[in-house]
matplotlib code that plots the C-alpha trace (Angstrom):
import matplotlib.pyplot as plt

x = [127.9, 130.3, 128.2, 124.6, 126.5, 128.0, 124.5, 122.6, 125.4, 124.5, 121.0, 121.0, 123.3, 120.6, 117.5, 119.2, 120.6, 116.9, 115.2, 113.2, 114.8, 114.7, 115.5, 112.0, 114.1, 116.3, 117.7, 117.2, 113.3, 111.1, 107.4, 105.4, 104.9, 104.0, 101.5, 101.3, 101.8, 99.8, 101.3, 99.7, 101.7, 105.4, 106.7, 110.5, 109.1, 106.9, 109.3, 111.6, 109.1, 108.5, 111.7, 112.1, 109.2, 110.0, 112.8, 111.1, 108.6, 109.2, 107.4, 107.8, 106.2, 102.2, 101.3, 100.3, 99.2, 98.3, 99.3, 97.8, 99.2, 98.8, 102.5, 101.5, 104.7, 104.1, 107.0, 106.6, 108.8, 110.2, 112.6, 113.3, 116.2, 115.6, 115.9, 112.4, 114.5, 114.0, 116.9, 115.5, 112.4, 110.8, 109.4, 106.3, 105.1, 102.6, 101.2, 98.1, 98.3, 96.4, 97.3, 95.1, 95.4, 94.9, 94.2, 91.8, 90.2, 91.4, 92.3, 94.1, 94.7, 97.7, 98.9, 102.6, 104.2, 107.7, 109.3, 112.5, 113.9, 116.8, 119.1, 119.0, 122.1, 123.4, 123.6, 120.2, 121.5, 122.5, 119.0, 117.6, 120.1, 118.9, 115.8, 116.5, 118.5, 115.7, 113.0, 115.0, 115.7, 112.3, 111.0, 113.7, 112.4, 108.6, 109.6, 110.8, 108.5, 106.2, 108.7, 108.6, 105.1, 104.9, 107.4, 106.1, 103.0, 103.2, 105.2]
y = [91.4, 90.1, 86.8, 89.1, 91.1, 87.8, 86.2, 89.4, 89.2, 85.3, 86.1, 89.2, 87.0, 84.2, 86.7, 88.8, 85.3, 83.7, 86.2, 85.6, 87.7, 85.6, 86.9, 87.4, 87.7, 85.0, 83.7, 80.1, 80.4, 79.1, 79.5, 79.6, 77.6, 79.4, 76.7, 78.5, 82.2, 83.7, 87.5, 89.6, 92.4, 92.8, 88.8, 90.4, 91.6, 89.1, 86.5, 88.3, 88.8, 85.1, 84.3, 86.7, 84.7, 81.1, 82.0, 82.6, 79.2, 76.5, 73.2, 71.6, 74.8, 74.7, 77.8, 76.7, 80.1, 81.3, 84.6, 86.4, 89.4, 92.9, 94.4, 97.6, 99.4, 102.8, 105.6, 108.9, 112.1, 113.8, 116.2, 118.3, 120.7, 124.3, 122.5, 120.5, 117.2, 115.1, 114.4, 112.2, 109.1, 108.3, 104.9, 103.5, 100.2, 99.0, 95.4, 94.7, 91.5, 89.1, 86.2, 82.9, 81.1, 77.5, 75.4, 78.3, 80.2, 83.7, 86.2, 89.4, 92.3, 94.4, 97.4, 98.2, 100.8, 101.7, 104.7, 105.4, 108.1, 107.1, 109.6, 109.7, 109.0, 110.1, 107.0, 105.0, 101.8, 103.0, 104.8, 101.5, 99.9, 102.8, 101.6, 97.7, 98.1, 101.0, 98.5, 95.2, 97.5, 98.1, 94.5, 93.7, 95.9, 95.2, 91.5, 92.2, 94.0, 91.0, 88.3, 90.9, 91.3, 87.3, 86.3, 88.7, 87.3, 84.1, 83.5]
z = [155.1, 152.5, 152.3, 152.0, 148.7, 147.2, 147.3, 146.6, 143.2, 142.8, 142.9, 140.7, 138.0, 137.9, 137.7, 134.4, 132.8, 133.0, 131.1, 127.8, 125.5, 122.2, 118.3, 116.8, 113.0, 113.0, 110.2, 110.6, 111.7, 109.3, 110.8, 107.3, 104.8, 101.5, 99.3, 96.6, 95.1, 92.8, 91.1, 88.2, 87.0, 85.2, 84.9, 86.0, 89.3, 90.6, 89.2, 91.9, 94.3, 94.2, 94.5, 97.7, 99.2, 98.6, 101.2, 103.7, 103.8, 105.5, 103.8, 107.8, 109.1, 110.7, 108.9, 105.2, 103.1, 99.6, 98.5, 95.7, 94.4, 92.4, 91.2, 90.1, 88.3, 87.4, 85.7, 85.9, 85.2, 88.4, 87.0, 83.7, 82.8, 81.6, 78.0, 78.8, 78.7, 81.2, 84.0, 86.2, 86.5, 89.8, 89.6, 92.1, 92.5, 94.7, 95.8, 97.0, 98.7, 99.9, 102.7, 102.7, 105.9, 104.9, 107.8, 109.9, 107.0, 107.5, 104.8, 105.2, 102.7, 102.8, 100.7, 100.6, 98.4, 97.6, 95.7, 94.4, 91.7, 88.9, 86.7, 82.7, 81.3, 78.6, 76.9, 76.4, 77.7, 81.1, 81.5, 81.1, 83.5, 85.4, 85.2, 85.5, 89.3, 90.6, 89.6, 91.3, 94.5, 94.9, 94.0, 96.8, 99.5, 99.2, 99.6, 102.8, 104.4, 103.2, 104.7, 108.1, 107.7, 107.7, 110.2, 112.9, 112.1, 112.4, 115.7]

ax = plt.figure().add_subplot(projection="3d")
ax.plot(x, y, z, "-o")
ax.set_aspect("equal")
plt.show()
């Protein structure tokens, strides 16, 4: 009885330890090489997006891709107070991404969108800073979504 119990515990331990669990998103895992990035739209947002995407690129990867992107930045009034003064703006960023696989000749298109609001401050310079922070935040968010999709697609 004791021998069977020990044998059963050893077999279960081996089965549990030998599972094929693998992390999908490890920092050192670079499975794509972005050969070229073409971005139309706001220059600052394009620079930030390009920097985010190139972090996931590895020259040693077999999956070589070209990314074409159109960034659309829009700001609209979200809220006004009783004196008809604007108190909040809403910023929307849309990215239409076309990914071309060089080795396979496949082309895929996907759209990403994100929105966030920012407050109007008493000083104009603080409102501009709020706008910049919101823009950077949205670009980083969309860039992260694109990188995650690329990692999942080319595992």
